[in-house]
C-alpha positions as CSV (number, residue, x, y, z in Angstrom):
1,M,115.0,95.6,64.2
2,L,117.1,98.1,62.3
3,E,120.4,97.6,60.4
4,R,123.2,99.8,59.2
5,T,126.3,99.0,57.2
6,L,129.5,101.2,57.4
7,A,132.4,101.0,54.9
8,V,135.7,101.1,56.7
9,S,138.8,102.2,54.8
10,H,141.3,102.1,57.7
11,P,142.4,99.1,59.8
12,L,139.8,98.3,62.5
13,D,140.2,95.6,65.2
14,L,136.6,95.4,66.4
15,G,137.4,93.4,69.6
16,E,140.3,95.7,70.7
17,T,138.4,98.9,69.9
18,L,135.4,97.8,72.0
19,R,137.5,96.0,74.7
20,P,136.8,98.6,77.3
21,L,133.2,97.4,77.3
22,W,134.2,93.8,78.0
23,R,133.2,92.6,81.5
24,G,134.3,89.0,81.4
25,N,133.6,86.1,79.0
26,N,130.3,85.5,80.7
27,G,129.4,89.2,81.2
28,P,125.6,89.6,81.4
29,C,125.4,92.7,79.1
30,S,127.9,91.8,76.3
31,L,129.2,89.0,74.2
32,F,132.6,89.2,72.5
33,S,134.2,87.1,69.7
34,E,137.0,87.8,67.2
35,R,134.8,89.6,64.6
36,E,131.5,90.1,66.4
37,V,130.4,92.0,69.5
38,W,126.9,92.1,71.1
39,R,126.1,94.9,73.5
40,A,123.0,95.5,75.6
41,T,122.6,98.9,77.2
42,R,120.2,101.8,77.9
43,T,120.2,104.9,75.8
44,S,118.4,108.3,76.1
45,E,115.8,106.8,73.7
46,G,115.3,103.5,75.6
47,P,116.9,100.1,75.9
48,V,118.8,98.5,73.0
49,T,120.8,95.4,72.0
50,V,123.3,96.0,69.2
51,R,125.2,93.3,67.3
52,V,128.3,94.7,65.5
53,K,129.9,92.4,63.0
54,R,133.2,92.9,61.1
55,T,133.0,92.2,57.4
56,N,135.7,92.1,54.8
57,D,135.1,95.7,53.8
58,G,133.4,97.3,56.7
59,V,131.0,96.8,59.6
60,T,127.4,95.6,59.8
61,A,125.3,96.5,62.8
62,T,121.8,95.2,63.8
63,A,119.9,96.8,66.6
64,W,116.7,95.8,68.6
65,G,114.7,97.9,71.0
66,A,113.6,101.5,71.5
67,G,117.1,102.8,71.4
68,A,117.9,101.1,68.0
69,Q,117.9,104.2,65.8
70,W,119.9,106.3,68.2
71,S,122.5,103.5,68.6
72,L,123.0,103.1,64.9
73,Q,123.3,106.8,64.4
74,Q,126.1,106.8,67.0
75,L,127.8,103.7,65.5
76,P,130.7,105.6,63.8
77,Q,131.6,107.3,67.0
78,L,131.4,104.0,68.9
79,L,133.9,102.5,66.5
80,G,136.3,105.4,66.7
81,A,135.3,107.6,63.7
82,D,136.1,110.7,65.8
83,D,139.5,109.3,66.7
84,G,142.4,111.0,65.0
85,P,145.5,108.7,65.4
86,G,147.1,110.3,62.3
87,S,149.1,112.8,64.4
88,F,150.4,110.0,66.6
89,R,154.1,109.5,65.9
90,P,155.6,106.7,68.1
91,E,159.4,107.0,68.3
92,H,160.5,104.5,70.9
93,P,161.2,101.1,69.2
94,C,159.1,99.2,71.6
95,L,156.1,101.5,71.2
96,K,156.6,101.6,67.4
97,D,156.5,97.8,67.2
98,A,153.4,97.7,69.5
99,A,151.6,100.3,67.4
100,R,152.3,98.3,64.3
101,R,150.9,95.2,65.8
102,T,147.8,96.9,67.1
103,R,147.1,99.3,64.2
104,G,143.4,98.4,64.2
105,L,142.8,99.7,67.7
106,R,140.7,102.9,67.7
107,M,139.5,104.9,70.8
108,C,135.8,104.0,71.1
109,K,133.3,106.7,72.2
110,T,130.1,105.4,73.8
111,L,128.4,108.6,75.2
112,D,126.9,106.2,77.7
113,V,128.1,107.3,81.2
114,F,126.4,104.8,83.4
115,E,127.2,101.8,81.3
116,A,130.9,102.5,82.1
117,L,130.7,104.2,85.5
118,I,129.0,101.6,87.6
119,P,131.3,98.7,86.6
120,T,134.3,101.0,86.9
121,I,133.4,101.9,90.5
122,L,133.1,98.2,91.2
123,E,136.7,97.8,90.0
124,Q,138.1,100.2,92.6
125,K,140.6,98.6,94.9
126,V,139.7,95.0,94.0
127,T,140.9,92.5,91.5
128,G,139.3,92.4,88.1
129,R,137.9,88.9,88.9
130,E,136.1,90.3,92.0
131,A,134.7,93.3,90.1
132,R,133.3,91.2,87.2
133,S,131.7,88.7,89.7
134,S,130.0,91.6,91.5
135,W,128.8,93.1,88.3
136,R,127.3,89.8,87.0
137,S,125.6,89.2,90.3
138,L,124.2,92.8,90.5
139,V,122.9,92.7,87.0
140,R,121.3,89.3,87.3
141,A,119.5,90.4,90.5
142,H,118.3,93.9,89.4
143,G,118.6,94.0,85.6
144,E,116.0,92.9,83.0
145,P,116.0,91.0,79.8
146,A,117.4,92.9,76.8
147,P,115.5,93.3,73.5
148,G,116.6,91.1,70.7
149,P,117.5,87.4,70.3
150,A,120.7,87.2,72.4
151,P,120.5,86.0,76.0
152,L,121.6,89.3,77.4
153,L,120.5,91.5,80.3
154,L,120.1,95.3,80.5
155,P,122.0,96.8,83.4
156,P,120.0,98.1,86.4
157,T,118.7,101.6,86.0
158,P,120.3,104.3,88.2
159,E,116.9,104.8,89.9
160,I,116.8,101.1,91.0
161,L,120.4,101.3,92.3
162,A,119.8,104.6,94.1
163,D,116.9,103.0,96.1
164,L,118.8,99.9,97.1
165,P,119.7,99.8,100.8
166,Y,123.3,98.8,101.5
167,F,122.5,95.4,102.8
168,E,121.3,94.5,99.2
169,F,124.7,95.3,97.8
170,H,126.6,93.2,100.2
171,P,125.6,89.8,98.9
172,H,127.0,90.8,95.5
173,G,130.5,91.3,97.1
174,I,130.2,95.1,97.3
175,E,131.3,96.7,100.6
176,Q,129.9,99.9,102.0
177,K,132.4,102.3,100.4
178,R,131.7,101.3,96.8
179,A,128.0,100.9,97.5
180,V,127.8,104.4,98.8
181,A,129.6,105.7,95.8
182,I,127.2,103.9,93.4
183,K,124.2,105.2,95.3
184,E,125.5,108.7,95.3
185,V,126.0,109.0,91.5
186,C,122.7,107.2,90.9
187,R,120.8,109.7,93.0
188,R,122.1,112.5,90.8
189,A,121.8,110.7,87.5
190,S,120.9,113.7,85.5
191,K,124.1,115.5,86.5
192,I,126.2,112.5,85.7
193,R,124.6,112.0,82.3
194,E,125.6,115.5,81.3
195,V,129.2,114.4,81.3
196,A,128.6,112.8,77.9
197,Q,128.1,116.3,76.4
198,M,131.1,118.0,78.1
199,D,134.7,118.4,77.1
200,S,137.2,116.3,79.0
201,G,138.2,119.0,81.4
202,A,134.7,119.9,82.5
203,A,133.8,116.2,82.6
204,A,136.7,115.4,84.9
205,R,135.7,118.2,87.3
206,R,132.1,117.1,87.3
207,L,133.0,113.5,88.0
208,Q,135.5,114.2,90.8
209,A,132.9,116.4,92.5
210,F,131.3,113.2,93.6
211,K,132.6,111.4,96.6
212,G,134.2,108.0,95.6
213,I,135.2,109.1,92.1
214,G,138.9,109.9,91.8
215,P,141.5,110.2,89.0
216,W,141.5,106.4,88.3
217,T,137.8,106.2,87.7
218,T,137.8,109.5,85.9
219,G,140.5,108.5,83.4
220,L,138.6,105.4,82.5
221,I,135.3,107.2,81.9
222,L,137.0,109.9,79.8
223,Q,138.5,107.2,77.6
224,I,135.4,105.1,77.2
225,V,132.6,107.6,77.2
226,L,134.3,110.6,75.5
227,G,136.9,108.6,73.5
228,D,139.7,110.9,74.8
229,P,143.0,109.6,73.5
230,D,145.0,111.7,76.0
231,A,143.1,110.6,79.1
232,V,145.7,109.0,81.5
233,I,144.5,106.5,84.1
234,L,146.3,107.4,87.3
235,G,146.4,105.2,90.4
236,D,146.4,102.0,88.5
237,Y,148.1,98.9,89.9
238,H,149.7,97.9,86.5
239,F,150.0,100.8,84.1
240,P,152.9,102.7,85.7
241,D,155.0,99.5,85.7
242,Q,153.9,98.7,82.1
243,V,154.9,102.1,80.8
244,A,158.2,102.3,82.7
245,W,159.1,98.8,81.4
246,A,158.2,99.5,77.8
247,L,159.6,103.0,77.4
248,A,162.6,102.9,79.9
249,D,163.4,99.3,80.7
250,E,162.5,100.0,84.3
251,P,160.6,97.1,86.0
252,R,158.7,99.4,88.4
253,G,157.2,102.8,87.9
254,T,155.0,105.5,89.6
255,D,152.3,107.7,88.3
256,E,154.9,110.6,88.2
257,R,157.4,108.5,86.2
258,M,154.6,107.3,83.9
259,L,153.5,110.9,83.1
260,E,157.2,111.9,82.5
261,L,157.6,109.1,80.0
262,L,154.3,109.8,78.3
263,A,155.0,113.6,78.0
264,P,156.4,113.3,74.4
265,Y,153.1,111.8,73.3
266,K,150.9,114.6,74.7
267,G,147.5,114.3,73.0
268,H,147.8,110.5,72.7
269,R,149.0,109.5,76.2
270,G,146.0,107.3,76.9
271,R,146.4,105.8,73.4
272,V,150.0,104.8,74.3
273,V,148.9,102.9,77.4
274,R,146.1,101.1,75.5
275,I,148.5,100.2,72.7
276,L,151.0,98.7,75.1
277,D,148.3,96.8,76.9
278,A,146.7,95.5,73.7
279,A,150.2,94.4,72.5
280,G,150.6,92.3,75.6
281,I,153.6,94.2,77.0
282,R,153.9,93.4,80.7
283,A,156.5,94.4,83.4
284,P,158.2,91.5,85.2
285,K,156.2,90.2,88.1
286,F,157.6,90.1,91.6
287,G,155.9,89.1,94.8
288,P,152.5,87.5,95.5
289,R,149.4,88.3,93.6
290,A,146.6,90.3,95.2
291,R,144.4,88.1,97.4
292,I,140.8,87.7,96.2
293,R,138.4,88.4,99.0
294,N,134.8,87.0,99.5
295,I,133.1,90.2,100.7
296,A,129.7,88.6,100.5
297,A,130.7,86.1,103.1
298,I,132.0,88.7,105.6
């Protein structure tokens, strides 16, 4: 077990900063509370469980496992130390108010591609509830106990997922298209891991060279893994409406309209969307909700 304490002089909302790592209240690899986050993952040095706790004047982190030292060295980046929101100047009244209410949000930087990539592929074209259920099921079947005292599991290794036949994905609610995408990236794990050392442009090109990874998945990975505050998530079901409603009083938007409205915030476009989402700004709802399917029963 290793420990590290960081003094924090700027506002830091630990939960919102690490929110992209949240996979549901009963996610198998993480535990979230208002001032404490547990995270179990795999690093280049080995498996690790990290507990990050907000204190009055900073953050205290405790880590267990072979990856403990590496994880504590990367702790400042994880909590947004590389993030530079000082040049962000919100002008629209709605955005200015949202930024004020979420001033502790920083762009996290995990440098852990597979931790983000596999759950993100599972979120393609399904509801968040379906994706979280599939992730829980997949981890419980093919993960392993994480180091440390928390009842967490490590995610399955890329090697394990690459070798799984499709019929072993199906009981977890994962149809063939997403299963094939997961298996393909896991077969070429070394190429995918290199994304963590690239700039955003090169990383996007590398990711989208793989079948099954498009702009939506790429935008999320650039935000989570590289901490890119300008990465815009295209093709999302909610974000275009959210941005159009907040910045133009328009209840419905498109990717094109979203990019037009975000253009004045070049360099911070992804940050704007995260701020609006964290502030709870939502476009009016019309029509039925997406139907939740039981793929495993098909």
